[in-house]
C-alpha positions as CSV (number, residue, x, y, z in Angstrom):
1,X,-10.4,-28.1,-61.0
2,X,-12.1,-28.8,-57.5
3,X,-12.8,-32.3,-56.1
4,X,-16.7,-32.0,-56.7
5,X,-18.8,-34.8,-57.5
6,X,-20.0,-34.8,-61.0
7,X,-23.1,-36.1,-62.8
8,X,-22.9,-37.3,-66.2
9,X,-26.4,-37.7,-67.0
10,X,-27.2,-36.4,-70.5
11,X,-29.5,-33.5,-71.1
12,X,-32.7,-34.2,-73.2
13,X,-32.5,-30.9,-75.3
14,X,-31.0,-31.1,-78.6
15,X,-27.6,-29.5,-79.4
16,X,-25.9,-29.0,-82.9
17,X,-22.7,-28.4,-83.7
18,X,-22.6,-26.4,-87.1
19,X,-20.0,-25.5,-89.6
20,X,-17.5,-28.0,-88.6
21,X,-15.0,-30.4,-90.5
22,X,-15.6,-34.0,-89.1
23,X,-13.2,-37.0,-88.8
24,X,-15.9,-39.7,-88.0
25,X,-13.1,-42.5,-87.6
26,X,-15.4,-44.9,-89.7
27,X,-14.1,-48.5,-90.1
28,X,-12.2,-48.2,-93.3
29,X,-8.5,-48.6,-91.6
30,X,-7.2,-46.1,-94.6
31,X,-10.0,-43.3,-94.3
32,X,-10.4,-40.9,-91.5
33,X,-14.3,-41.1,-92.5
34,X,-13.9,-36.9,-93.1
35,X,-16.8,-34.8,-94.1
36,X,-16.7,-31.0,-95.2
37,X,-19.4,-28.5,-93.9
38,X,-20.3,-30.6,-91.7
39,X,-22.9,-31.0,-88.5
40,X,-23.3,-33.2,-85.4
41,X,-26.5,-33.2,-83.4
42,X,-26.8,-34.4,-80.1
43,X,-30.1,-35.6,-78.2
44,X,-29.9,-36.9,-74.8
45,X,-26.0,-37.5,-74.8
46,X,-26.3,-39.5,-77.8
47,X,-25.8,-38.6,-81.7
48,X,-28.9,-38.3,-83.4
49,X,-27.2,-37.0,-86.8
50,X,-23.6,-36.6,-88.3
51,X,-22.9,-35.9,-91.8
52,X,-23.1,-32.7,-94.1
53,X,-24.9,-29.7,-92.7
54,X,-26.9,-29.6,-95.9
55,X,-28.5,-32.9,-95.2
56,X,-29.3,-31.9,-91.3
57,X,-32.8,-33.4,-90.8
58,X,-35.8,-30.8,-90.6
59,X,-36.6,-31.5,-86.8
60,X,-33.0,-31.0,-86.0
61,X,-32.2,-27.6,-87.8
62,X,-34.3,-25.4,-85.1
63,X,-32.3,-27.4,-82.1
64,X,-32.5,-25.9,-78.7
65,X,-28.9,-24.9,-78.6
66,X,-26.3,-24.3,-81.2
67,X,-22.7,-23.9,-81.6
68,X,-20.8,-22.3,-85.0
69,X,-17.4,-24.5,-84.6
70,X,-16.4,-22.0,-87.3
71,X,-14.7,-24.5,-89.5
72,X,-13.0,-26.4,-86.7
73,X,-12.2,-29.9,-87.0
74,X,-14.3,-32.6,-84.7
75,X,-12.9,-36.1,-84.0
76,X,-14.1,-38.3,-81.9
77,X,-13.0,-38.1,-78.0
78,X,-9.4,-39.6,-77.6
79,X,-9.1,-42.7,-75.5
80,X,-6.1,-44.2,-73.4
81,X,-6.7,-47.8,-73.3
82,X,-3.7,-48.9,-71.3
83,X,-2.5,-46.9,-68.3
84,X,-1.5,-47.6,-64.6
85,X,-2.8,-44.0,-63.8
86,X,-3.2,-44.9,-59.9
87,X,0.0,-45.5,-58.0
88,X,1.8,-43.9,-55.3
89,X,5.2,-41.8,-55.6
90,X,7.4,-41.5,-58.2
91,X,10.5,-43.0,-60.0
92,X,12.2,-39.7,-60.8
93,X,15.5,-40.9,-58.5
94,X,15.9,-44.2,-60.3
95,X,15.7,-42.4,-63.5
96,X,18.3,-39.9,-62.3
97,X,20.5,-42.8,-60.8
98,X,20.1,-44.7,-64.5
99,X,21.3,-41.5,-66.2
100,X,24.3,-41.6,-63.9
101,X,25.1,-45.1,-64.9
102,X,23.1,-47.4,-62.1
103,X,22.6,-50.6,-63.2
104,X,19.1,-52.1,-62.5
105,X,20.2,-54.3,-59.6
106,X,21.9,-51.1,-58.2
107,X,18.7,-49.4,-58.2
108,X,16.9,-52.5,-56.7
109,X,19.4,-52.8,-53.8
110,X,18.7,-49.1,-53.0
111,X,15.3,-49.9,-52.7
112,X,14.1,-48.7,-56.1
113,X,12.2,-50.8,-59.2
114,X,8.5,-52.0,-58.4
115,X,9.2,-52.4,-54.8
116,X,9.2,-48.6,-54.4
117,X,6.3,-48.1,-56.0
118,X,4.4,-50.8,-53.8
119,X,5.3,-49.4,-50.9
120,X,4.3,-46.1,-51.9
121,X,1.1,-47.2,-53.4
122,X,0.3,-49.6,-49.8
123,X,1.1,-46.3,-47.9
124,X,-2.1,-44.5,-49.6
125,X,-5.6,-45.2,-48.7
126,X,-8.2,-44.7,-51.5
127,X,-8.6,-41.1,-51.4
128,X,-5.0,-40.5,-51.2
129,X,-4.4,-42.9,-54.3
130,X,-7.2,-40.7,-56.2
131,X,-5.9,-37.5,-55.3
132,X,-2.2,-38.5,-56.4
133,X,-3.9,-39.9,-59.8
134,X,-5.8,-36.7,-60.6
135,X,-3.1,-34.7,-61.9
136,X,-2.2,-37.3,-64.4
137,X,-5.9,-37.8,-65.4
138,X,-6.2,-33.7,-65.9
139,X,-3.6,-33.6,-68.1
140,X,-5.3,-36.5,-70.4
141,X,-8.4,-34.8,-70.2
142,X,-7.1,-31.7,-70.9
143,X,-6.0,-33.3,-74.6
144,X,-9.1,-34.4,-75.4
145,X,-9.5,-37.8,-73.9
146,X,-13.0,-38.7,-72.5
147,X,-12.3,-42.8,-71.3
148,X,-9.1,-43.9,-69.7
149,X,-8.4,-47.4,-68.7
150,X,-6.7,-47.8,-65.4
151,X,-5.1,-50.8,-63.9
152,X,-4.0,-52.4,-60.3
153,X,-0.9,-53.9,-60.1
154,X,1.4,-51.9,-57.5
155,X,-0.7,-53.1,-54.5
156,X,0.5,-57.0,-54.5
157,X,-1.9,-57.8,-51.8
158,X,-5.6,-58.3,-51.8
159,X,-6.7,-55.0,-50.1
160,X,-4.2,-52.7,-51.8
161,X,-5.1,-54.0,-55.4
162,X,-8.6,-53.5,-54.5
163,X,-8.1,-50.1,-53.3
164,X,-6.6,-48.9,-56.3
165,X,-9.3,-50.2,-58.1
166,X,-12.0,-48.3,-55.8
167,X,-9.6,-45.0,-56.4
168,X,-10.0,-45.7,-60.2
169,X,-14.0,-45.9,-59.9
170,X,-13.6,-42.6,-57.4
171,X,-11.7,-40.4,-60.0
172,X,-14.8,-41.1,-62.1
173,X,-16.9,-39.4,-59.6
174,X,-14.2,-36.4,-59.6
175,X,-14.1,-35.7,-63.2
176,X,-16.1,-35.9,-66.3
177,X,-14.6,-39.3,-67.7
178,X,-15.8,-42.9,-68.7
179,X,-13.1,-45.2,-66.4
180,X,-12.7,-48.6,-67.2
181,X,-10.8,-51.1,-64.7
182,X,-8.1,-54.0,-65.0
183,X,-7.4,-56.2,-62.2
184,X,-3.6,-56.4,-62.5
185,X,-2.4,-58.4,-59.4
186,X,-0.6,-60.7,-61.8
187,X,1.8,-57.9,-62.4
188,X,4.8,-59.0,-60.1
189,X,5.4,-61.1,-57.3
190,X,6.4,-59.5,-53.6
191,X,9.2,-60.0,-51.8
192,X,7.3,-62.3,-49.3
193,X,6.3,-64.7,-52.3
194,X,9.7,-64.5,-54.1
195,X,10.1,-67.7,-56.0
196,X,6.4,-68.6,-55.1
197,X,4.4,-67.3,-58.0
198,X,1.8,-70.4,-57.8
199,X,1.4,-69.5,-53.8
200,X,1.1,-65.8,-54.7
201,X,-1.7,-66.4,-57.5
202,X,-3.7,-68.8,-55.2
203,X,-3.4,-66.7,-52.2
204,X,-3.8,-63.4,-53.5
205,X,-4.6,-63.2,-57.3
206,X,-7.8,-65.5,-57.4
207,X,-9.2,-64.3,-53.9
208,X,-8.5,-60.8,-54.8
209,X,-10.1,-61.3,-58.4
210,X,-13.7,-62.6,-56.5
211,X,-13.7,-59.9,-53.9
212,X,-13.0,-57.2,-56.8
213,X,-15.8,-58.8,-59.0
214,X,-18.3,-59.1,-56.1
215,X,-17.8,-55.4,-55.4
216,X,-18.2,-54.4,-59.0
217,X,-14.2,-53.3,-59.3
218,X,-13.5,-55.2,-62.0
219,X,-14.0,-54.5,-66.0
220,X,-11.5,-57.0,-67.3
221,X,-8.3,-59.2,-65.8
222,X,-4.9,-58.3,-66.8
223,X,-1.4,-60.2,-66.1
224,X,2.0,-59.7,-67.3
225,X,3.3,-62.9,-69.2
226,X,7.3,-62.5,-69.1
227,X,10.4,-64.2,-68.0
228,X,10.6,-61.6,-65.2
229,X,6.7,-61.9,-64.0
230,X,4.2,-65.1,-65.1
231,X,4.7,-67.9,-67.4
232,X,1.8,-68.8,-69.8
233,X,1.1,-71.6,-67.4
234,X,0.2,-69.0,-64.5
235,X,-1.6,-66.5,-66.6
236,X,-3.6,-69.7,-67.8
237,X,-4.9,-70.1,-64.0
238,X,-5.5,-66.6,-64.0
239,X,-7.5,-66.6,-66.9
240,X,-9.3,-69.8,-66.2
241,X,-10.8,-68.2,-63.2
242,X,-11.7,-64.8,-65.0
243,X,-13.7,-67.0,-67.4
244,X,-15.5,-68.6,-64.6
245,X,-16.4,-65.0,-63.3
246,X,-17.4,-64.0,-67.2
247,X,-14.9,-61.2,-66.8
248,X,-13.1,-60.2,-70.1
249,X,-9.1,-60.7,-70.5
250,X,-6.0,-58.8,-71.6
251,X,-2.5,-59.6,-71.5
252,X,1.1,-57.6,-71.3
253,X,2.8,-59.9,-73.9
254,X,6.0,-60.1,-76.0
255,X,7.3,-57.2,-74.3
256,X,11.0,-58.3,-73.8
257,X,11.0,-62.0,-75.0
258,X,8.4,-64.3,-77.1
259,X,6.8,-66.5,-74.5
260,X,3.5,-66.9,-76.4
261,X,1.5,-64.7,-74.7
262,X,-0.1,-62.9,-77.3
263,X,-1.2,-66.6,-78.9
264,X,-2.1,-67.8,-75.4
265,X,-4.3,-64.4,-75.0
266,X,-6.2,-64.8,-78.3
267,X,-7.2,-68.4,-77.3
268,X,-9.2,-66.9,-74.5
269,X,-10.7,-64.2,-77.1
270,X,-8.7,-61.4,-75.5
271,X,-9.7,-57.8,-75.6
272,X,-6.1,-57.2,-76.5
273,X,-2.4,-57.8,-76.1
274,X,0.0,-55.2,-75.4
275,X,3.2,-54.7,-75.8
276,X,4.2,-57.0,-78.8
277,X,7.6,-56.0,-79.8
278,X,8.5,-59.9,-79.8
279,X,5.2,-60.8,-81.3
280,X,5.8,-63.8,-84.1
281,X,4.7,-62.6,-87.5
282,X,2.4,-65.7,-87.5
283,X,0.9,-64.8,-83.9
284,X,-0.4,-61.3,-85.7
285,X,-2.7,-63.5,-87.6
286,X,-3.8,-65.7,-84.7
287,X,-5.0,-62.3,-83.1
288,X,-6.8,-61.2,-85.9
289,X,-8.8,-64.4,-86.2
290,X,-9.8,-64.0,-82.5
291,X,-10.4,-60.1,-82.4
292,X,-7.8,-59.5,-80.0
293,X,-6.5,-55.9,-80.5
294,X,-2.8,-55.1,-80.6
295,X,-2.3,-52.4,-78.2
296,X,1.4,-50.8,-78.9
297,X,3.0,-48.7,-76.2
298,X,5.7,-46.5,-77.7
299,X,6.1,-44.7,-74.4
300,X,7.8,-47.8,-73.0
301,X,9.9,-48.6,-75.9
302,X,11.1,-44.9,-75.9
303,X,11.9,-44.9,-72.1
304,X,13.3,-48.1,-71.9
305,X,15.5,-47.3,-75.2
306,X,13.9,-50.5,-77.2
307,X,15.6,-52.0,-80.4
308,X,13.3,-54.7,-81.2
309,X,10.2,-52.9,-83.2
310,X,6.7,-54.6,-83.0
311,X,6.1,-56.4,-86.4
312,X,4.0,-53.7,-87.8
313,X,4.2,-55.4,-91.4
314,X,3.1,-58.6,-90.1
315,X,0.4,-57.0,-88.1
316,X,-1.2,-55.0,-91.1
317,X,-1.2,-58.2,-93.5
318,X,-3.2,-60.3,-90.9
319,X,-5.4,-57.1,-90.6
320,X,-5.1,-57.0,-86.9
321,X,-6.8,-54.2,-85.1
322,X,-3.7,-51.8,-83.8
323,X,-4.3,-49.4,-80.8
324,X,-1.9,-46.8,-79.0
325,X,-1.9,-46.0,-75.4
326,X,0.4,-44.4,-73.3
327,X,1.0,-47.2,-70.7
328,X,1.3,-44.2,-68.2
329,X,3.5,-45.5,-65.1
330,X,5.8,-44.4,-62.8
331,X,8.7,-46.5,-64.1
332,X,8.8,-47.3,-67.8
333,X,6.5,-44.9,-69.2
334,X,5.8,-41.7,-67.2
335,X,3.5,-40.4,-70.2
336,X,0.3,-38.7,-69.9
337,X,0.0,-37.4,-73.7
338,X,-2.2,-39.2,-76.0
339,X,-0.9,-36.6,-78.7
340,X,2.7,-37.4,-77.9
341,X,2.0,-40.9,-78.1
342,X,0.5,-40.6,-81.6
343,X,3.7,-38.8,-82.8
344,X,6.0,-41.6,-81.2
345,X,3.7,-44.1,-82.8
346,X,4.6,-42.4,-86.2
347,X,7.8,-41.7,-85.4
348,X,9.1,-44.8,-83.6
349,X,7.0,-47.6,-85.3
350,X,6.3,-45.8,-88.9
351,X,2.4,-46.0,-88.4
352,X,0.5,-43.6,-90.5
353,X,-1.6,-40.5,-89.6
354,X,-4.9,-42.8,-89.9
355,X,-3.5,-45.7,-87.9
356,X,-2.6,-43.4,-84.9
357,X,-5.8,-41.3,-84.8
358,X,-7.7,-45.0,-85.0
359,X,-5.5,-46.1,-82.6
360,X,-6.3,-43.6,-80.1
361,X,-10.5,-43.4,-81.0
362,X,-11.9,-46.7,-82.5
363,X,-9.4,-49.5,-81.9
364,X,-8.5,-48.4,-78.7
365,X,-12.3,-48.7,-77.8
366,X,-12.3,-52.0,-79.4
367,X,-9.4,-52.8,-77.1
368,X,-11.9,-51.7,-74.0
369,X,-14.9,-53.8,-75.7
370,X,-16.6,-50.5,-76.2
371,X,-17.0,-49.7,-79.8
372,X,-20.7,-50.2,-79.7
373,X,-20.6,-47.0,-77.2
374,X,-17.7,-44.6,-78.4
375,X,-14.9,-44.4,-80.3
376,X,-16.4,-43.3,-83.4
377,X,-19.0,-40.5,-84.4
378,X,-22.1,-42.5,-85.2
379,X,-25.8,-42.4,-84.8
380,X,-26.8,-43.9,-81.7
381,X,-23.1,-43.7,-79.8
382,X,-22.0,-41.5,-77.0
383,X,-21.5,-38.0,-78.2
384,X,-17.8,-37.8,-77.0
385,X,-15.8,-36.1,-79.3
386,X,-13.0,-33.6,-79.4
387,X,-12.8,-29.9,-81.1
388,X,-9.4,-28.5,-82.4
389,X,-8.0,-25.7,-83.3
390,X,-6.1,-27.3,-86.6
391,X,-6.3,-27.0,-90.2
392,X,-5.6,-30.7,-90.9
393,X,-6.1,-33.9,-88.8
394,X,-2.3,-34.8,-89.6
395,X,-1.6,-32.0,-87.3
396,X,-2.6,-34.0,-84.2
397,X,-0.2,-36.6,-85.0
398,X,2.4,-34.4,-86.4
399,X,3.3,-31.7,-83.8
400,X,5.1,-32.2,-80.8
401,X,4.4,-30.3,-77.6
402,X,1.3,-28.6,-78.6
403,X,-2.2,-28.8,-77.4
404,X,-4.6,-27.5,-80.0
405,X,-7.6,-28.7,-78.4
406,X,-10.3,-25.9,-78.5
407,X,-13.3,-27.8,-76.5
408,X,-14.0,-31.4,-75.2
409,X,-17.7,-32.8,-75.3
410,X,-18.8,-35.5,-73.0
411,X,-21.9,-37.6,-73.4
412,X,-23.1,-34.5,-75.1
413,X,-22.0,-32.0,-72.7
414,X,-19.3,-29.3,-73.4
415,X,-16.9,-29.4,-70.4
416,X,-15.0,-26.6,-69.2
417,X,-11.6,-26.4,-70.0
């Protein structure tokens, strides 16, 4: 696709998609909300009707535009609720070195690791960062995604962090997509602040947050709470500042160890806590009570060859909402497929088909604070959906390396593939 500027204004005409099978992904976790012989009517980019075609209201039957879906399945458009999609360079050389037996220290001494990504990211301007991200974004969109979250976190200076967010915003003008941004300056400490996390937060993270908020670049504030990153006390400073700006928060937590990050995030009413391999069973209930979504990231689990599984039984027992995302990033999850992410969620984490599909639609929307707008097919919501050449929804989770997308609809408009 060319880098033309897109307008997402919905048409005032009514369009009806008929002769479909629809999975609305309503609010019962064990049920996909399946409707046979169904139709969706859209007016002004919003869903005006969804349900059995036989019950389609008379005033919608003679719609301006009609499409015969020929029995295809329709689901909500997919949502990737955790990505680091904007960055410079790649880390393929490190991958090759690891396969040859190099240690983390060996790679770091060779200039690899996050230092490599920081240097490559700082070397690009906003246009360069957006151009580098487009192929990754296009791959997600080609599999039926309409909404993508993008974090900063590889700039680690005020201006570079903001440039990453500016690039993320620019992507929304280059493609028909909904972008949500997360300010992740508290991702790592740059070399010139080594051993001085507090100073880095004071000098970079907090003033960068102020500037990004004033510029309208930040939808949420994120952090990495881990022994190799920031302590709960550090994150508390970041979250307190976000609260003062009325910005919602989320957190990378319990990926490599248990520092109580998810519990901390829940205490701030966080939208989500992400990774969670080392989450305590009792903290699943704390998250559920706070409405904090558990975002699971099987791509990183797979790439890092982790052994510690997220506590699925505890999350289910507590009724914690569970989302899935690619965690697309250059180092630990170079993944740009939500379809493969669902298969990984099922195969590696033992998630059900319903959990996987809800995890990249309804619960992913919840994790971004967007559930009132998208994520399920309901009257009044944005008409964001995907039409699939499949016989049953389980195929979207079962297949590996196969893309059955027939069409993508964003805000009521069919998007050319």
